[in-house]
C-alpha positions in Angstrom: 18.0 30.0 152.2 16.5 26.8 150.7 19.3 26.9 148.1 21.9 26.6 150.8 20.1 23.8 152.6 19.6 22.0 149.2 23.4 22.2 148.5 24.3 20.9 152.0 21.7 18.1 151.8 22.9 17.2 148.3 26.5 16.9 149.6 25.3 14.7 152.5 23.4 12.4 150.1 26.4 12.1 147.7 28.6 10.9 150.6 26.1 8.5 152.0 24.3 6.9 149.0 26.2 4.2 147.2 27.5 5.4 143.8 25.6 2.6 141.9 22.3 3.9 143.1 20.8 6.5 140.8 18.6 9.2 142.3 17.4 12.7 141.7 17.0 15.3 144.5 14.7 18.3 143.7 13.7 21.2 145.8 9.9 21.3 146.4 9.3 24.4 148.5 10.0 26.3 151.7 7.5 27.2 154.3 7.8 29.2 157.5 8.7 25.9 159.3 10.0 23.5 156.7 12.3 22.8 153.8 10.7 20.3 151.5 12.4 18.1 148.9 11.5 15.3 146.5 13.9 12.3 146.1 13.2 10.2 143.0 14.6 6.7 143.0 14.4 3.6 141.0 12.0 0.8 142.1 14.9 -1.7 142.5 16.5 0.5 145.2 13.3 1.1 147.2 14.4 -1.2 150.1 17.6 0.9 150.7 15.6 4.1 151.1 12.6 2.8 153.1 13.4 -0.8 154.2 11.6 -2.0 157.3 14.5 -3.8 158.9 16.8 -0.8 159.4 14.1 1.9 159.7 14.9 3.0 156.2 17.3 5.6 154.9 14.8 8.3 154.4 13.4 8.1 157.9 16.9 7.9 159.4 18.3 10.9 157.5 15.2 13.0 158.2 15.3 12.1 161.9 19.0 13.1 162.0 18.3 16.4 160.1 15.5 17.2 162.4 17.2 16.4 165.7 18.2 19.0 168.3 21.8 18.9 167.1 20.9 19.6 163.5 22.5 22.5 161.6 19.2 23.2 159.8 16.9 26.0 161.2 13.7 24.4 159.9 12.3 20.9 159.7 13.4 18.8 156.7 10.7 16.9 154.8 11.6 14.5 152.0 8.9 13.0 149.8 10.1 9.8 148.2 8.9 9.0 144.7 9.6 5.6 143.2 10.2 5.4 139.4 8.9 2.1 138.1 10.8 0.9 135.1 9.2 -1.9 133.1 11.3 -3.5 130.5 
């Protein structure tokens, strides 16, 4: 079942995240109550995903996915990992 949720979530992100922002979404694991994922982003895009002024994309999308109207049967958890590139 996590495969189906992953594909759905991947399509959602593809439609929402601007094309110029690079990211990698990976499945972490599934428990009795959760589907867990890891989203890896570049440091320069960190504000888009967890900015304070608009509650942050990660918090907003997980709140939506975990709401009462959600299509998902388990809670979605997304761990955000920031890739620091030093040139």
